DSSP file (Angstrom, degrees, kcal/mol; ACC not computed):
  #  RESIDUE AA STRUCTURE BP1 BP2  ACC     N-H-->O    O-->H-N    N-H-->O    O-->H-N    TCO  KAPPA ALPHA  PHI   PSI    X-CA   Y-CA   Z-CA
    1    1 A M     >        0   0    0      0, 0.0     4,-2.1     0, 0.0     5,-0.2   0.000 360.0 360.0 360.0 -40.8   -2.9    7.1  -11.0
    2    2 A I  H  >  +     0   0    0      1,-0.2     4,-2.7     2,-0.2     5,-0.2   0.899 360.0  52.4 -65.3 -39.5   -2.4    3.4  -11.8
    3    3 A W  H  > S+     0   0    0      1,-0.2     4,-2.9     2,-0.2     5,-0.2   0.899 108.7  51.3 -62.8 -38.6   -5.2    2.4   -9.5
    4    4 A G  H  > S+     0   0    0      2,-0.2     4,-2.4     1,-0.2    -1,-0.2   0.900 110.6  47.7 -64.3 -40.6   -7.5    4.9  -11.3
    5    5 A I  H  X S+     0   0    0     -4,-2.1     4,-2.6     2,-0.2    -2,-0.2   0.920 113.9  47.2 -66.4 -43.1   -6.6    3.4  -14.6
    6    6 A L  H  X S+     0   0    0     -4,-2.7     4,-2.8     2,-0.2     5,-0.3   0.938 113.4  47.6 -64.2 -46.3   -7.1   -0.2  -13.4
    7    7 A L  H  X S+     0   0    0     -4,-2.9     4,-2.7     1,-0.2     5,-0.2   0.921 114.0  47.9 -60.2 -43.2  -10.4    0.7  -11.7
    8    8 A S  H  X S+     0   0    0     -4,-2.4     4,-2.8    -5,-0.2     5,-0.2   0.906 112.4  48.8 -64.4 -41.5  -11.6    2.5  -14.8
    9    9 A A  H  X S+     0   0    0     -4,-2.6     4,-2.6     2,-0.2     5,-0.2   0.942 115.9  41.6 -65.6 -47.6  -10.6   -0.4  -17.1
   10   10 A F  H  X S+     0   0    0     -4,-2.8     4,-2.7     2,-0.2     5,-0.2   0.901 116.7  50.0 -66.6 -39.0  -12.3   -3.1  -15.0
   11   11 A G  H  X S+     0   0    0     -4,-2.7     4,-2.5    -5,-0.3    41,-0.2   0.914 112.8  45.7 -64.9 -42.7  -15.3   -0.8  -14.5
   12   12 A L  H  X S+     0   0    0     -4,-2.8     4,-2.4    -5,-0.2     5,-0.3   0.923 115.1  47.0 -66.7 -44.5  -15.6   -0.1  -18.2
   13   13 A G  H  X S+     0   0    0     -4,-2.6     4,-2.5    -5,-0.2    -2,-0.2   0.919 115.0  46.2 -62.6 -43.9  -15.2   -3.7  -19.2
   14   14 A G  H  X S+     0   0    0     -4,-2.7     4,-3.0    -5,-0.2     5,-0.3   0.899 111.4  51.8 -66.0 -40.6  -17.6   -4.9  -16.6
   15   15 A T  H  X S+     0   0    0     -4,-2.5     4,-2.4    33,-0.2     5,-0.2   0.952 115.0  40.8 -62.0 -49.8  -20.2   -2.3  -17.5
   16   16 A F  H  X S+     0   0    0     -4,-2.4     4,-2.4     2,-0.2    -1,-0.2   0.898 116.3  51.6 -65.9 -38.7  -20.1   -3.1  -21.1
   17   17 A G  H  X S+     0   0    0     -4,-2.5     4,-2.2    -5,-0.3    -2,-0.2   0.947 115.1  39.2 -63.8 -49.3  -20.0   -6.8  -20.4
   18   18 A F  H  X S+     0   0    0     -4,-3.0     4,-2.6     2,-0.2     5,-0.2   0.868 115.2  53.3 -71.0 -35.1  -23.0   -6.9  -18.1
   19   19 A W  H  X S+     0   0    0     -4,-2.4     4,-2.3    -5,-0.3    -1,-0.2   0.926 111.8  46.2 -62.9 -43.0  -24.9   -4.4  -20.2
   20   20 A N  H  X S+     0   0    0     -4,-2.4     4,-1.8    -5,-0.2    -2,-0.2   0.893 111.2  52.6 -64.5 -40.8  -24.4   -6.7  -23.2
   21   21 A Y  H  X S+     0   0    0     -4,-2.2     4,-0.8     1,-0.2    -2,-0.2   0.929 111.4  46.0 -61.2 -45.6  -25.3   -9.7  -21.2
   22   22 A I  H >< S+     0   0    0     -4,-2.6     3,-0.6     1,-0.2    -2,-0.2   0.908 111.8  51.6 -64.5 -41.9  -28.6   -8.1  -20.1
   23   23 A A  H 3< S+     0   0    0     -4,-2.3    -1,-0.2     1,-0.2    -2,-0.2   0.828 117.5  38.2 -65.5 -31.7  -29.4   -6.9  -23.6
   24   24 A N  H 3< S+     0   0    0     -4,-1.8     2,-0.8    -5,-0.1    -1,-0.2   0.416  87.1 107.8-101.5   1.2  -28.9  -10.4  -25.1
   25   25 A D    <<  +     0   0    0     -4,-0.8     3,-0.2    -3,-0.6    -4,-0.0  -0.707  37.8 174.7 -84.6 109.2  -30.4  -12.5  -22.3
   26   26 A I        +     0   0    0     -2,-0.8    -1,-0.2     1,-0.2    -4,-0.0   0.575  69.6  67.8 -91.6  -9.4  -33.7  -13.8  -23.6
   27   27 A R  S    S+     0   0    0      1,-0.0     2,-0.3     2,-0.0    -1,-0.2   0.787 101.2  46.4 -79.6 -26.8  -34.5  -16.0  -20.5
   28   28 A Y        -     0   0    0     -3,-0.2     6,-0.0    -6,-0.1    -1,-0.0  -0.874  60.3-155.7-121.9 150.1  -35.0  -13.1  -18.1
   29   29 A S        -     0   0    0     -2,-0.3     3,-0.1     2,-0.2    -1,-0.1   0.690  26.8-140.4 -94.9 -20.9  -37.0   -9.8  -18.4
   30   30 A Y        +     0   0    0      1,-0.3     2,-0.3     3,-0.1     4,-0.1   0.886  61.7 122.8  56.0  42.1  -35.1   -7.7  -15.9
   31   31 A R        -     0   0    0      2,-0.2    -1,-0.3     0, 0.0    -2,-0.2  -0.928  65.7 -51.1-126.4 154.1  -38.4   -6.2  -14.7
   32   32 A S  S    S+     0   0    0     -2,-0.3     2,-0.1    -3,-0.1     3,-0.0  -0.385 116.3  50.5 -64.8 140.3  -39.8   -6.2  -11.2
   33   33 A P  S    S-     0   0    0      0, 0.0    -2,-0.2     0, 0.0     2,-0.2   0.520  88.9-154.8 -76.2 137.8  -40.2   -8.7   -9.4
   34   34 A F        -     0   0    0     -4,-0.1     2,-0.1    -2,-0.1    -2,-0.1  -0.550   6.6-133.2 -85.4 144.4  -36.6   -9.7  -10.0
   35   35 A T     >  -     0   0    0     -2,-0.2     4,-2.5     1,-0.1     5,-0.2  -0.430  33.6-102.8 -82.2 169.3  -35.3  -13.2   -9.7
   36   36 A S  H  > S+     0   0    0      1,-0.2     4,-2.0     2,-0.2     5,-0.1   0.864 123.9  52.7 -63.7 -35.0  -32.1  -13.9   -7.7
   37   37 A H  H  > S+     0   0    0      2,-0.2     4,-2.3     1,-0.2    -1,-0.2   0.932 109.7  47.9 -64.5 -45.7  -30.2  -14.3  -11.0
   38   38 A E  H  > S+     0   0    0      1,-0.2     4,-2.7     2,-0.2     5,-0.2   0.912 111.3  50.6 -62.8 -42.4  -31.5  -10.9  -12.2
   39   39 A L  H  X S+     0   0    0     -4,-2.5     4,-2.5     1,-0.2    -1,-0.2   0.893 109.8  51.0 -62.7 -39.1  -30.6   -9.2   -8.9
   40   40 A T  H  X S+     0   0    0     -4,-2.0     4,-2.3     2,-0.2    -2,-0.2   0.937 112.4  45.0 -63.2 -47.0  -27.1  -10.7   -9.1
   41   41 A I  H  X S+     0   0    0     -4,-2.3     4,-2.2     2,-0.2    -2,-0.2   0.908 114.4  48.8 -65.3 -41.8  -26.5   -9.4  -12.6
   42   42 A L  H  X S+     0   0    0     -4,-2.7     4,-2.5     2,-0.2    -1,-0.2   0.894 110.7  50.8 -66.2 -39.2  -27.9   -6.0  -11.8
   43   43 A C  H  X S+     0   0    0     -4,-2.5     4,-2.3    -5,-0.2    -2,-0.2   0.911 110.8  48.7 -63.4 -41.5  -25.8   -5.7   -8.7
   44   44 A L  H  X S+     0   0    0     -4,-2.3     4,-2.2     2,-0.2    -2,-0.2   0.873 110.2  52.5 -65.4 -36.4  -22.7   -6.6  -10.7
   45   45 A L  H  X S+     0   0    0     -4,-2.2     4,-2.2     2,-0.2    -2,-0.2   0.944 111.9  44.4 -62.9 -47.6  -23.7   -4.0  -13.3
   46   46 A F  H  X S+     0   0    0     -4,-2.5     4,-2.3     1,-0.2    -2,-0.2   0.849 111.5  53.7 -68.3 -33.0  -24.0   -1.3  -10.7
   47   47 A L  H  X S+     0   0    0     -4,-2.3     4,-2.3     2,-0.2    -1,-0.2   0.897 108.9  49.6 -64.7 -40.0  -20.8   -2.4   -9.0
   48   48 A S  H  X S+     0   0    0     -4,-2.2     4,-2.3     2,-0.2   -33,-0.2   0.894 110.4  49.9 -64.7 -40.4  -19.0   -2.1  -12.4
   49   49 A I  H  X S+     0   0    0     -4,-2.2     4,-2.4     2,-0.2    -2,-0.2   0.908 110.4  50.3 -64.7 -40.9  -20.5    1.4  -12.9
   50   50 A A  H  X S+     0   0    0     -4,-2.3     4,-2.6     2,-0.2    -2,-0.2   0.895 110.0  50.5 -63.8 -39.9  -19.3    2.4   -9.4
   51   51 A M  H  X S+     0   0    0     -4,-2.3     4,-2.5     2,-0.2   -40,-0.2   0.907 110.0  50.7 -62.9 -41.7  -15.8    1.1  -10.2
   52   52 A L  H  X S+     0   0    0     -4,-2.3     4,-2.1   -41,-0.2    -2,-0.2   0.937 113.1  44.7 -61.8 -47.3  -15.7    3.1  -13.4
   53   53 A L  H  X S+     0   0    0     -4,-2.4     4,-2.4     1,-0.2    -2,-0.2   0.900 113.0  51.0 -65.4 -41.1  -16.8    6.3  -11.6
   54   54 A A  H  X S+     0   0    0     -4,-2.6     4,-2.4     1,-0.2    -1,-0.2   0.906 109.8  50.7 -63.3 -40.8  -14.3    5.7   -8.8
   55   55 A G  H  X S+     0   0    0     -4,-2.5     4,-2.1     2,-0.2    -1,-0.2   0.899 109.7  49.8 -63.1 -41.0  -11.5    5.1  -11.3
   56   56 A I  H  X S+     0   0    0     -4,-2.1     4,-2.4     1,-0.2    -1,-0.2   0.918 111.7  48.7 -64.2 -42.5  -12.3    8.4  -13.1
   57   57 A L  H  X S+     0   0    0     -4,-2.4     4,-2.7     1,-0.2     5,-0.2   0.895 109.5  51.9 -64.9 -39.4  -12.3   10.3   -9.8
   58   58 A V  H  X S+     0   0    0     -4,-2.4     4,-2.1     2,-0.2    -1,-0.2   0.909 111.0  48.0 -62.7 -41.3   -9.0    8.8   -8.7
   59   59 A I  H  X S+     0   0    0     -4,-2.1     4,-2.2     2,-0.2    -2,-0.2   0.927 112.0  49.3 -64.8 -44.6   -7.4    9.8  -12.1
   60   60 A I  H  X S+     0   0    0     -4,-2.4     4,-2.4     1,-0.2    -2,-0.2   0.938 113.3  46.0 -60.6 -47.3   -8.8   13.4  -11.8
   61   61 A F  H  X S+     0   0    0     -4,-2.7     4,-2.4     1,-0.2    -1,-0.2   0.847 110.7  53.6 -66.9 -32.7   -7.6   13.7   -8.2
   62   62 A A  H  X S+     0   0    0     -4,-2.1     4,-2.3    -5,-0.2    -1,-0.2   0.898 110.1  47.3 -66.8 -39.7   -4.1   12.3   -9.2
   63   63 A V  H  X S+     0   0    0     -4,-2.2     4,-2.3     2,-0.2    -2,-0.2   0.920 113.2  48.0 -67.1 -43.2   -3.8   14.9  -12.0
   64   64 A I  H  X S+     0   0    0     -4,-2.4     4,-2.3     1,-0.2    -2,-0.2   0.919 112.1  50.0 -62.5 -42.8   -4.9   17.7   -9.7
   65   65 A R  H  X S+     0   0    0     -4,-2.4     4,-2.3     1,-0.2    -2,-0.2   0.912 110.2  49.9 -62.2 -43.3   -2.4   16.6   -7.0
   66   66 A K  H  X S+     0   0    0     -4,-2.3     4,-2.3     2,-0.2    -1,-0.2   0.910 110.4  49.9 -62.6 -43.1    0.4   16.4   -9.5
   67   67 A N  H  X S+     0   0    0     -4,-2.3     4,-2.2     1,-0.2    -1,-0.2   0.906 111.4  48.9 -62.5 -41.3   -0.3   19.9  -10.8
   68   68 A N  H  X S+     0   0    0     -4,-2.3     4,-2.4     2,-0.2    -2,-0.2   0.883 110.1  51.1 -66.7 -37.5   -0.3   21.2   -7.2
   69   69 A Q  H  X S+     0   0    0     -4,-2.3     4,-2.4     2,-0.2    -2,-0.2   0.906 109.7  50.6 -65.0 -40.5    3.0   19.5   -6.4
   70   70 A D  H  X S+     0   0    0     -4,-2.3     4,-2.0     2,-0.2    -2,-0.2   0.917 111.3  47.9 -63.3 -42.9    4.5   21.0   -9.6
   71   71 A R  H  X S+     0   0    0     -4,-2.2     4,-2.2     1,-0.2    -2,-0.2   0.917 111.5  50.3 -63.6 -42.8    3.3   24.5   -8.6
   72   72 A L  H  X S+     0   0    0     -4,-2.4     4,-2.5     1,-0.2    -2,-0.2   0.898 109.4  50.9 -63.5 -40.7    4.6   24.1   -5.0
   73   73 A Q  H  X S+     0   0    0     -4,-2.4     4,-1.4     1,-0.2    -1,-0.2   0.887 108.8  51.9 -64.5 -38.1    8.0   22.9   -6.3
   74   74 A R  H  < S+     0   0    0     -4,-2.0     4,-0.2     2,-0.2    -2,-0.2   0.916 111.4  46.7 -63.8 -41.2    8.2   26.0   -8.6
   75   75 A V  H >< S+     0   0    0     -4,-2.2     3,-1.2     1,-0.2    -2,-0.2   0.903 111.3  51.6 -66.9 -40.5    7.4   28.3   -5.6
   76   76 A E  H 3< S+     0   0    0     -4,-2.5    -1,-0.2     1,-0.2    -2,-0.2   0.765 107.4  54.2 -67.2 -24.5   10.0   26.5   -3.4
   77   77 A R  T 3< S+     0   0    0     -4,-1.4     8,-4.3    -5,-0.2    -1,-0.2   0.403  77.8 122.6 -91.8   3.0   12.7   26.9   -6.1
   78   78 A M  B <   -A   84   0A   0     -3,-1.2     6,-0.3     6,-0.3     3,-0.1  -0.476  42.0-172.7 -68.5 131.1   12.3   30.7   -6.4
   79   79 A G    >   -     0   0    0      4,-4.0     3,-1.0    -2,-0.2     4,-0.2  -0.278  38.9 -44.7-107.5-165.1   15.5   32.4   -5.7
   80   80 A P  G >  S+     0   0    0      0, 0.0     3,-0.9     0, 0.0    -1,-0.2  -0.351 125.8  23.3 -65.2 145.1   16.5   36.0   -5.3
   81   81 A G  G 3  S-     0   0    0      1,-0.2     3,-0.1    -3,-0.1    -2,-0.0   0.749 128.7 -75.8  72.2  23.7   15.0   38.4   -7.8
   82   82 A N  G <  S+     0   0    0     -3,-1.0     2,-0.4     1,-0.2    -1,-0.2   0.760  94.3 141.4  55.9  27.7   12.1   36.0   -8.6
   83   83 A Q    <   -     0   0    0     -3,-0.9    -4,-4.0    -4,-0.2     2,-0.4  -0.820  57.2-116.1 -95.6 138.9   14.5   33.8  -10.6
   84   84 A M  B >   -A   78   0A   0     -2,-0.4     3,-1.2    -6,-0.3    -6,-0.3  -0.618  27.0-128.6 -77.4 127.2   14.0   30.1  -10.2
   85   85 A A  T 3  S+     0   0    0     -8,-4.3     3,-0.1    -2,-0.4    12,-0.1  -0.561  91.8  18.8 -74.1 135.7   17.0   28.4   -8.7
   86   86 A G  T 3  S+     0   0    0     -2,-0.3     9,-2.8     1,-0.2     2,-0.4   0.638 105.8  99.8  80.6  14.5   18.3   25.5  -10.7
   87   87 A V  B <  S-B   94   0B   0     -3,-1.2     7,-0.2     7,-0.3    -1,-0.2  -0.999  76.7-118.6-134.4 133.5   16.5   26.5  -13.8
   88   88 A C     >  -     0   0    0      5,-2.4     4,-1.9    -2,-0.4    -3,-0.0  -0.548  17.4-148.7 -68.1 126.4   18.0   28.3  -16.8
   89   89 A P  T  4 S+     0   0    0      0, 0.0    -1,-0.2     0, 0.0    20,-0.0   0.702  93.6  51.7 -70.5 -17.2   16.2   31.6  -17.2
   90   90 A Q  T  4 S+     0   0    0      3,-0.1    -2,-0.0     1,-0.0    -3,-0.0   0.936 131.3   4.5 -83.2 -51.2   16.6   31.5  -21.0
   91   91 A C  T  4 S-     0   0    0      2,-0.1    -1,-0.0    16,-0.0    -3,-0.0   0.549  91.5-118.9-116.9 -10.5   15.3   28.1  -21.9
   92   92 A G     <  +     0   0    0     -4,-1.9     2,-0.2     1,-0.3     3,-0.0   0.585  53.8 157.9  84.6  10.0   13.9   26.6  -18.7
   93   93 A L        -     0   0    0      1,-0.1    -5,-2.4    -6,-0.1     2,-0.4  -0.477  46.9-116.6 -69.3 135.0   16.2   23.6  -18.5
   94   94 A N  B     +B   87   0B   0     -7,-0.2     2,-0.3    -2,-0.2    -7,-0.3  -0.612  44.9 175.3 -71.2 125.5   16.6   22.1  -15.0
   95   95 A I        -     0   0    0     -9,-2.8     2,-0.1    -2,-0.4     3,-0.1  -0.898  31.4-105.3-130.9 159.4   20.3   22.5  -14.1
   96   96 A T    >   -     0   0    0     -2,-0.3     3,-1.4     1,-0.1   -10,-0.1  -0.486  46.9 -92.5 -81.0 155.8   22.3   21.8  -11.0
   97   97 A S  T 3  S+     0   0    0      1,-0.2    -1,-0.1    -2,-0.1     3,-0.1  -0.402 111.4  36.3 -67.3 145.0   23.5   24.6   -8.8
   98   98 A G  T 3  S+     0   0    0      1,-0.3     2,-0.3    -2,-0.1    -1,-0.2   0.358  77.9 141.4  93.3  -4.8   26.9   25.9   -9.7
   99   99 A T    <   -     0   0    0     -3,-1.4    -1,-0.3     1,-0.2     3,-0.1  -0.551  32.1-169.0 -71.0 131.7   26.4   25.4  -13.4
  100  100 A E        +     0   0    0     -2,-0.3     9,-3.6     1,-0.3    10,-0.7   0.811  69.6  29.3 -93.2 -33.9   28.1   28.4  -15.2
  101  101 A I  B    S-C  108   0C   0      7,-0.2    -1,-0.3     8,-0.2     7,-0.2  -0.995  84.1-116.3-132.1 133.2   26.7   27.9  -18.7
  102  102 A C     >  -     0   0    0      5,-2.5     4,-1.6    -2,-0.4    -7,-0.0  -0.487  18.4-146.7 -66.8 128.2   23.5   26.2  -19.7
  103  103 A P  T  4 S+     0   0    0      0, 0.0    -1,-0.2     0, 0.0    -8,-0.0   0.718  93.7  46.3 -71.4 -18.7   24.2   23.1  -21.7
  104  104 A R  T  4 S+     0   0    0      3,-0.1    -2,-0.0     1,-0.0    -3,-0.0   0.934 131.5   9.7 -87.1 -52.3   21.1   23.5  -23.9
  105  105 A C  T  4 S-     0   0    0      2,-0.1    -1,-0.0   -12,-0.0    -3,-0.0   0.578  91.5-121.2-109.9 -10.6   21.1   27.2  -24.9
  106  106 A G     <  +     0   0    0     -4,-1.6     2,-0.1     1,-0.2     0, 0.0   0.589  50.8 162.6  83.0   9.7   24.6   28.4  -23.8
  107  107 A Y        -     0   0    0     -6,-0.1    -5,-2.5     1,-0.1     2,-0.5  -0.419  41.1-121.5 -65.3 135.1   23.2   31.1  -21.5
  108  108 A S  B     -C  101   0C   0     -7,-0.2    -7,-0.2     1,-0.1    -1,-0.1  -0.690  21.0-167.5 -82.6 121.7   25.8   32.4  -19.0
  109  109 A M        +     0   0    0     -9,-3.6     2,-0.5    -2,-0.5    -8,-0.2   0.636  62.2  94.6 -83.0 -14.4   24.6   31.9  -15.4
  110  110 A I  S    S-     0   0    0    -10,-0.7     2,-0.3     1,-0.1    -2,-0.1  -0.674  77.6-129.8 -83.5 125.6   27.3   34.0  -14.0
  111  111 A K        -     0   0    0     -2,-0.5     2,-0.1     1,-0.1    -2,-0.1  -0.552  19.1-136.8 -74.5 132.3   26.2   37.6  -13.5
  112  112 A S     >  -     0   0    0     -2,-0.3     4,-1.3     1,-0.1     3,-0.4  -0.403  26.5-105.5 -80.4 167.4   28.5   40.2  -14.9
  113  113 A E  T  4 S+     0   0    0      1,-0.2    -1,-0.1     2,-0.2    -2,-0.1   0.799 120.4  57.7 -64.3 -28.6   29.4   43.3  -12.9
  114  114 A E  T  4 S+     0   0    0      1,-0.2    -1,-0.2     2,-0.2    -3,-0.0   0.856 105.8  49.0 -69.9 -35.0   27.2   45.4  -15.2
  115  115 A E  T  4        0   0    0     -3,-0.4    -1,-0.2     1,-0.2    -2,-0.2   0.776 360.0 360.0 -76.8 -26.4   24.1   43.2  -14.4
  116  116 A L     <        0   0    0     -4,-1.3    -1,-0.2     0, 0.0    -2,-0.2   0.466 360.0 360.0 -77.3 360.0   24.7   43.4  -10.7
């Protein structure tokens, strides 16, 4: 995720910087045939755009990966009766196994004989 943010930031800064440079450069026309200076600036502009797009894709894939990991953890924590182990069924607080009363809502984790 951090790499995606860095790539996006550098790509966005470079794109705006080189676009601004091209828009304000009165010495060159940036039309074919290109000089070596124009080709260098255009290549840097396209490289910045590629960095921006790569950063956005890295962020998207990181978010998707995180969501899938969260879903997998929820499935792995399912206990008997489709109750999540280590989670209060009343308020959803993550608790350690063996906890008898939820510290947030006070729900009793111990099943009474009537509930069994």
